[in-house]
C-alpha positions in Angstrom: -16.1 14.6 -2.5 -12.9 13.6 -0.1 -13.9 13.6 3.2 -16.5 10.9 1.5 -13.9 8.9 -0.5 -11.5 8.2 2.3 -13.2 6.0 4.3 -13.5 3.8 0.9 -9.9 4.0 0.2 -9.1 3.1 3.7 -11.7 0.1 3.8 -10.2 -1.2 0.3 -6.6 -0.6 1.1 -7.4 -3.1 4.5 -8.1 -5.5 2.6 -5.4 -5.5 0.0 -6.8 -3.8 -2.8 -4.3 -3.4 -5.4 -2.6 0.1 -4.8 -4.6 1.5 -8.3 -7.5 1.2 -6.4 -6.1 3.0 -3.3 -5.7 6.4 -4.9 -6.5 8.6 -8.1 -3.4 10.3 -10.5 -0.5 11.6 -9.3 -1.0 15.4 -8.6 -3.8 15.9 -10.5 -6.3 17.3 -7.3 -9.6 16.2 -6.8 -11.7 16.2 -9.9 -9.7 13.3 -11.4 -11.0 11.0 -8.6 -13.8 8.7 -9.2 -16.6 9.6 -7.7 -18.8 7.5 -5.2 -21.8 7.5 -6.6 -25.0 5.2 -6.1 -26.4 2.5 -8.6 -29.5 5.0 -9.2 -27.2 7.5 -10.8 -25.2 5.2 -12.9 -26.7 2.4 -15.2 -24.7 -0.6 -16.5 -23.1 0.1 -19.7 -23.2 -3.6 -20.9 -25.8 -5.8 -22.5 -29.1 -5.6 -21.7 -28.4 -7.6 -18.7 -31.1 -7.9 -15.9 -30.0 -6.1 -12.6 -31.2 -7.6 -9.4 -31.1 -5.4 -6.0 -32.0 -6.6 -2.6 -35.4 -5.9 -3.2 -36.4 -6.3 -6.7 -38.3 -9.0 -8.4 -36.7 -11.7 -9.5 -35.8 -11.4 -13.5 -37.5 -13.0 -16.4 -35.4 -11.7 -19.6 -34.7 -15.1 -20.9 -32.1 -18.1 -20.5 -28.6 -18.7 -21.7 -29.0 -20.6 -25.4 -25.9 -23.2 -24.3 -26.9 -26.3 -25.9 -23.9 -28.0 -26.3 -24.0 -28.2 -30.1 -22.0 -25.9 -31.6 -18.5 -26.1 -29.6 -15.7 -28.0 -31.0 -17.7 -29.4 -33.8 -15.9 -27.4 -36.7 -13.5 -29.2 -38.8 -10.0 -27.4 -37.3 -7.4 -24.8 -37.9 -4.6 -26.7 -39.3 -2.7 -27.3 -35.9 -5.1 -29.9 -34.6 -7.0 -27.8 -32.2 -10.5 -27.0 -32.9 -12.5 -24.1 -34.4 -15.1 -23.3 -32.3 -18.3 -21.0 -32.9 -20.4 -20.0 -30.3 -22.3 -17.3 -32.4 -26.0 -17.2 -31.0 -25.4 -18.2 -27.1 -25.5 -15.8 -24.7 -23.0 -16.6 -21.3 -24.8 -15.1 -18.3 -22.4 -13.9 -15.7 -23.5 -12.9 -12.1 -21.9 -9.3 -11.3 -22.0 -8.2 -7.3 -20.9 -4.6 -6.5 -21.0 -2.6 -3.1 -23.2 0.2 -4.2 -26.2 2.5 -3.3 -25.2 1.8 0.9 -22.8 3.2 3.3 -20.2 1.6 0.9 -20.4 2.6 -2.5 -18.2 2.3 -5.1 -19.7 2.2 -8.6 -16.3 2.2 -10.6 -15.6 -1.7 -9.4 -19.2 -2.5 -11.4 -18.2 -0.2 -14.5 -14.6 -0.9 -15.4 -15.7 -5.0 -15.7 -19.0 -3.6 -17.9 -16.9 -1.7 -19.9 -14.3 -4.4 -20.8 -17.4 -6.5 -21.3 -19.0 -4.4 -23.7 -15.6 -4.2 -25.6 -15.4 -8.1 -25.7 -18.6 -8.3 -26.9 -18.2 -5.7 -29.7 -15.1 -7.2 -30.9 -16.9 -10.4 -31.0 -17.3 -12.1 -27.7 -16.2 -15.1 -26.6 -16.0 -17.1 -30.1 -19.3 -15.1 -31.1 -21.3 -15.5 -28.0 -22.4 -12.5 -26.0 -21.3 -12.2 -22.2 -24.8 -10.9 -20.7 -24.6 -9.7 -17.3 -27.0 -10.2 -14.3 -26.3 -7.8 -11.6 -27.2 -7.9 -8.1 -26.1 -4.4 -5.8 -25.1 -5.6 -2.4 -24.9 -3.0 0.7 -21.5 -4.5 2.1 -23.7 -6.2 5.1 -24.3 -9.9 5.3 -27.8 -10.1 4.6 -27.1 -8.6 1.2 -24.5 -10.6 0.2 -26.4 -13.4 0.8 -29.4 -11.9 -0.8 -27.5 -11.7 -4.1 -26.1 -14.9 -3.9 -29.6 -16.8 -3.9 -30.9 -14.4 -6.5 -28.6 -15.1 -9.2 -27.9 -18.8 -8.4 -31.4 -18.7 -9.4 -30.8 -17.0 -12.3 -28.2 -19.7 -13.4 -25.5 -17.8 -14.3 -22.2 -19.7 -15.1 -20.4 -17.6 -12.7 -20.1 -14.6 -10.2 -18.2 -12.4 -10.2 -17.5 -10.0 -7.2 -16.1 -6.2 -8.2 -16.5 -5.1 -4.5 -18.4 -7.4 -1.7 -16.7 -6.7 1.7 -19.1 -9.1 3.3 -18.4 -11.9 0.8 -17.3 -14.4 3.9 -21.0 -14.6 4.4 -21.9 -15.3 1.2 -18.9 -17.7 -0.3 -19.9 -20.7 1.0 -23.6 -20.5 -0.6 -21.7 -19.3 -4.1 -19.1 -22.4 -3.9 -22.0 -24.9 -2.8 -24.5 -24.3 -5.7 -21.0 -25.4 -7.7 -20.5 -21.8 -9.3 -17.4 -20.4 -9.6 -16.2 -17.4 -7.2 -13.9 -14.8 -9.1 -12.5 -11.6 -8.7 -9.9 -9.6 -9.3 -9.0 -9.3 -5.5 -10.0 -11.2 -2.3 -12.4 -9.4 0.4 -12.3 -12.3 3.2 -10.0 -15.5 4.0 -12.0 -17.9 3.6 -11.9 -17.5 -0.3 -8.1 -17.4 -0.7 -7.9 -20.9 0.1 -11.6 -22.4 -1.7 -11.4 -24.9 -5.0 -13.5 -22.8 -7.1 -12.5 -19.5 -6.3 -10.3 -17.9 -8.8 -8.8 -14.8 -7.7 -6.8 -13.2 -10.6 -4.0 -11.1 -9.1 -1.5 -11.1 -6.3 -2.2 -12.8 -2.8 -2.4 -10.5 0.1 1.0 -11.8 1.6 2.7 -11.0 -1.6 2.4 -7.3 -0.1 4.5 -8.0 2.9 7.7 -8.7 0.6 7.8 -5.7 -1.5 9.1 -3.6 1.8 11.3 -6.3 3.1 12.6 -6.5 -0.5 13.3 -2.7 -0.9 14.9 -2.7 2.5 17.3 -5.1 2.0 18.5 -3.5 -1.1 19.0 -0.2 0.7 21.1 -2.0 2.9 18.9 -1.5 5.7 18.4 -4.6 8.0 16.3 -2.5 10.8 12.9 -1.4 10.7 9.8 -0.3 12.5 7.0 -1.7 11.4 3.8 0.1 12.3 0.3 -1.5 12.2 -3.4 -0.5 13.9 -4.4 -2.5 16.7 -7.0 -5.4 14.6 -7.2 -9.2 15.1 -6.5 -8.9 11.1 -3.6 -6.8 11.0 -1.9 -8.6 13.9 -2.1 -11.7 12.3 -0.7 -10.8 9.3 2.3 -8.6 11.0 2.8 -12.7 13.0 2.1 -14.6 10.3 3.5 -12.9 7.1 5.5 -9.9 8.0 7.8 -11.3 10.8 8.7 -14.5 8.5 9.4 -12.5 5.6 11.6 -9.9 7.2 13.5 -12.6 9.1 14.1 -14.5 5.7 15.2 -11.0 4.1 18.0 -10.6 7.3 15.7 -7.4 8.9 15.5 -6.8 12.5 12.4 -5.0 13.5 10.2 -3.4 15.8 6.9 -3.7 16.6 4.6 -0.7 17.0 0.9 -0.8 17.2 -1.1 2.2 17.3 -4.7 2.6 18.6 -7.1 2.2 15.9 -10.0 4.2 17.0 -7.6 6.8 18.6 -4.4 6.7 17.1 -1.1 8.8 18.3 0.5 8.9 15.1 3.8 11.2 16.4 4.0 9.0 19.4 4.2 6.1 17.1 6.7 7.6 14.9 8.9 9.0 18.2 9.2 5.3 19.5 10.6 4.2 15.7 12.9 7.0 16.3 13.8 6.2 20.1 14.9 2.6 18.7 17.3 3.7 16.1 15.4 2.1 13.0 16.9 3.0 9.8 13.7 3.0 7.8 9.7 2.3 8.7 7.3 0.0 7.4 3.5 0.9 7.1 0.7 -1.8 7.6 -1.8 0.7 7.5 -5.3 1.9 5.5 -5.0 5.0 4.1 -5.9 7.2 6.8 -3.3 5.6 8.9 -0.4 6.0 5.9 -1.4 10.5 5.7 -1.0 10.0 9.8 2.0 8.4 9.9 4.0 10.1 7.2 2.7 13.4 8.4 4.0 12.7 12.0 7.1 11.9 10.3 7.7 14.9 8.3 6.4 17.2 11.6 9.0 15.3 13.3 12.1 15.6 10.9 12.4 11.7 10.5 14.5 11.5 7.3 14.8 8.0 6.9 13.0 5.6 4.1 9.2 5.2 4.8 7.3 2.6 2.8 3.7 3.2 3.1 2.3 -0.4 2.5 0.0 -0.3 -1.0 -1.4 3.8 0.1 -1.7 6.0 -2.1 -4.0 8.9 -1.5 -1.3 10.3 0.9 0.4 11.3 -2.4 -1.7 14.1 -3.3 -2.5 15.0 0.4 0.5 15.5 1.5 2.2 16.9 -1.4 5.9 17.2 -1.1 6.2 15.3 2.4 5.5 12.1 0.0 8.5 12.6 -2.2 11.2 10.0 -1.5 8.7 7.5 0.2 7.5 3.9 -1.4 4.3 2.2 -2.1 3.8 -1.1 -4.6 0.8 -2.4 -6.5 -0.1 -5.2 -8.7 -1.1 -3.4 -12.0 0.3 -1.1 -14.4 -1.6 2.2 -13.9 -2.2 5.5 -15.9 0.1 7.3 -14.4 3.1 5.2 -14.7 1.8 4.3 -18.3 5.5 5.6 -19.4 7.3 2.9 -17.8 5.3 -0.1 -19.2 5.8 -2.3 -22.3 4.4 -1.0 -25.3 1.9 -3.1 -25.5 0.5 -2.1 -21.9 0.8 1.3 -22.9 -1.6 0.4 -26.4 -4.1 -1.3 -23.6 -3.8 1.4 -21.1 -5.0 4.6 -23.8 -7.7 1.8 -24.8 -8.9 1.3 -21.1 -9.1 5.4 -20.7 -10.7 5.7 -24.0 -13.2 3.3 -23.7 -14.2 4.5 -20.1 -14.4 7.8 -21.3 -16.8 6.8 -24.0 -19.2 4.9 -21.7 -19.6 8.1 -20.1 -17.2 7.1 -17.2 -13.6 8.8 -17.7 -13.1 10.2 -14.0 -13.0 6.3 -13.0 -9.9 5.6 -15.2 -8.3 7.3 -12.6 -9.2 4.8 -9.9 -10.5 1.5 -8.5 -12.4 0.9 -12.4 -8.9 -0.4 -13.9 -8.9 -3.5 -11.4 -12.6 -5.0 -13.0 -11.6 -3.8 -16.4 -8.1 -5.9 -16.2 -9.7 -8.9 -15.1 -12.4 -9.3 -17.6 -10.3 -8.9 -20.3 -8.1 -11.6 -18.7 -11.1 -13.6 -18.1 -11.7 -13.5 -22.1 -8.1 -15.3 -22.6 -9.4 -18.3 -20.3 -13.3 -18.4 -21.2 -11.8 -18.9 -25.2 -9.9 -22.2 -24.1 -13.6 -23.7 -23.3 -14.3 -26.3 -26.0 -17.6 -28.0 -24.9 -20.8 -26.0 -23.7 -20.0 -22.8 -21.2 -21.4 -23.8 -18.1 -20.5 -23.4 -13.9 -18.7 -26.7 -14.7 -16.7 -25.7 -17.5 -16.2 -22.4 -16.4 -14.1 -24.1 -13.1 -12.3 -26.6 -15.2 -11.2 -24.1 -17.5 -9.8 -21.6 -14.4 -8.5 -24.2 -12.4 -6.6 -25.6 -15.4 -5.3 -22.5 -16.9 -1.9 -22.6 -16.1 -0.3 -19.2 -17.1 -2.7 -17.2 -19.3 -1.7 -13.8 -20.2 -2.2 -10.9 -18.1 -3.9 -7.6 -19.2 -2.6 -4.9 -17.6 0.0 -6.8 -15.4 2.1 -10.1 -14.9 0.8 -13.0 -16.5 -1.8 -15.0 -14.8 -1.4 -18.4 -13.2 -4.9 -20.3 -12.0 -4.7 -23.2 -11.0 -1.1 -23.6 -10.0 -1.4 -21.6 -6.5 1.6 -19.2 -7.3 1.3 -18.3 -3.5 0.5 -21.3 -2.0 -1.0 -20.0 1.0 -3.3 -18.4 -0.5 -3.8 -21.0 -3.0 -7.3 -19.1 -4.7 -4.6 -16.3 -6.2 -3.5 -16.4 -9.8 -0.9 -14.2 -9.1 2.2 -13.1 -7.2 3.7 -10.5 -8.3 4.0 -6.8 -7.3 5.6 -3.5 -8.3 7.4 -1.2 -5.9 7.2 2.7 -6.8 8.7 5.5 -5.2 7.2 9.1 -5.2 9.6 11.6 -6.9 8.7 15.5 -7.7 8.9 15.8 -11.7 10.8 18.9 -13.6 7.5 20.7 -13.9 7.2 20.8 -10.1 4.2 18.0 -10.0 4.3 14.8 -7.9 4.5 11.5 -9.5 5.8 7.5 -9.2 8.2 5.6 -10.7 9.0 2.2 -11.0 12.1 0.5 -8.8 14.7 -2.2 -10.4 13.1 -4.1 -12.7 9.4 -3.4 -12.4 7.0 -6.7 -11.7 9.0 -9.3 -9.6 7.5 -12.4 -8.0 7.0 -12.1 -4.6 6.9 -15.4 -3.4 11.0 -16.0 -4.6 11.8 -13.5 -2.0 9.4 -14.8 0.8 10.6 -17.3 2.8 7.7 -19.8 2.3 
């Protein structure tokens, strides 16, 4: 199990997914990890939606009943806003996820499907039921394009990406068709600045700020940044991390390791030779594990910020204590620190995932799409006329501040991180790894919890 899951973790963390998606529960061992099963082993749990795979025929299970004659035509609720009744309507949405191929993470589907089931059971969107049309892609450009083509033909009003690592190949097909492209996080560079794309949680640039702010508050002004050698990683070093560190008054040493054959001992030795007071890793999960293990073996005792990695916590045990990580959602392992309403939602999330047959998914990736769909519920409820691709796009573009479900409030259409204008969020939380009184490991929030990373970025 663990050997199969780590490559997936590495890929997801390289794309900047939330920390909740980069590890299981703290100190829980292997049985708390989400499984990496194929779609054939798990069926969707929402409505009687069609499931479209790469070689399935087109679905023929009906069409949307959005005829425009039920929305906004009631007398009103006394405060000037219309009473909306969509009873009998169906809102058909596309749901794409990477499953069944080399990359297979059904929990990024099941989390969203469980949220949709809960929304429907609670009355839907003013009475309208959400129907998912699922397409399972294999993370190849061909798979992404195939899903886009099939779901566009299905006349869905939005496309939600659970995980689509080949999104770059298909993003323009969605947008050219006028169908809003929505996900919890970004899977490719183009979607981060595309009108019609809405990425609900923190921008990738925000993840450079957590370490900079933390080191600054610790009184550290000279660090090493260790990164794997890749075009994406080096671009992030030069164009995001460098100016953010400079804005926070931090000098830095740039240490790049061979991605294919990394020498973590040499990387840590280079940091020590430079006399740094701390280390930041801009790495995938494998890199964080290697860097922290090498630092421990060499006796390096300065603060280490492991980006948004988390798998190293359980794997390295005591060596992880004192290190820092970050994320953009409250997660079950830090529920005790969350506001009361978030604590209640985290309990409900776990109960709903368990009732649906996915208890292990509650400790991993499923939380991102679950939170995203509960947040999308607020925005879809804002639509007064017929729910179409055009009205959904307009609702997200004009949403302004809307409630976050398991994280900070969203600001879709307001570009809280201007260089990544499709993102609806720029807030993150920094966590430190501690040893609890019972000897297990845990995470505790640093400072006041979530903060607006853009305010400390210098951009």
